[in-house]
N, C-alpha and C positions, 0 to 999 in steps of 0.2 A: 503493500500500500504506500510505502514512503515515496517510491519513484514517481507516482502520479502527483503527489503534492509538490514535488520539486518543480514540475512543469508549470504549475498554475501561475505563480507570480510573473513569469516571463510573458505568457499570453495576455494577461490583464494589462501589463505596462505597454505592450505593443499596441493594444487597442487604444490606449490613451494617446499615444504618439500620433496615431492616424487621425484621431479627432482633431488634434491641434493643427495638423498640417492641412486638413481639408477646409478650413474656414477661408472663403474666397477674399474677404475684405479685412483690412486691419480696423479693429474697433477701438483698441486701447492706445491712444497716443500719450506721449509723456511730455511733461513740462520741459522746455528747453529743446524739444525736437524742432528741426528746421523744415519749413514747408514753402511751397511756391504757389502763387495764385495768379490767374490771368485777369488783367483788367484791360479791356479793349484789345490792342495789339501787343501789349507788353506783359511780361511776367514780373511780379514783385515777390521778393523773398522776405520771409518773416520767421519769427520764433513763437512757438506755442507758449503763452505766458500763464494761462490758467485753464484748468480742466472744468468740465460742466459740473455745476452744483447738483445735488439730488433733485432740486425743484426746477432746474433749467436744463435745456438741451443745447447749450452753447459753449464752445471753446472761445477763449480770448486770445487773440493773436496780436503781437506787436511787430510791425514791419520795420525793415531796415531804414526806411526813409523817415521814421518817426511816427508814422500813422498807426492807428490801432483799429481793430475790428472784432466784433463777435461773429463767430461762424457756427452755424448749426451742425449738429452731429452728422446729419445726412450729407450736408455739403462737404464736410471734411473728408468723407469717404471718396469724393471725386477729385480731391486736390493732390498735387504732387508732393510727396514727402521726400525730402532730400536725405538719402541714406549716407551716413558718415562712412560706412564700410567701403563704399564704392571707390572713394578717393584713396584709401590705404591699399586696396588690392591693385590699383594701377601702378603704385610705387613699386610693388614687388616685381611686376612685369618689367619695369624699366631697369631694375637692378640686374635681372637675368640677362639683359641685352649686353651688359658689360663683360660677361664672362668670355665669349668667343674672342673678343678683341685682346684680352690679356693673354689667352692661350696662344694666339697667333704671334704676339710679340715675343713670347718666351722661346718660340721655335726658331726665331731668326738667328743667324750665325753671329 
């Protein structure tokens, strides 16, 4: 009987992971997260300054140009969230490009 019990925790945790991955939209934004919103033909970047209160459905955003705005939870789902990770991953790619050059130099007489 013991062998069956060992298998149980693995299957339950795997199901939880699938649930987390399957949500199509981000619902939980964090204070300090960067976002971008389009006004007319231009995009303006801002920072999430406050999360919705229990009795309201609005995030408070402060834009880089000093403007501020309350944005509804539904509208936030359609905005561009600027992922900080994407900039750091491009740095790694740039570092890899240096390697062939250094090897080439070492082989010269």
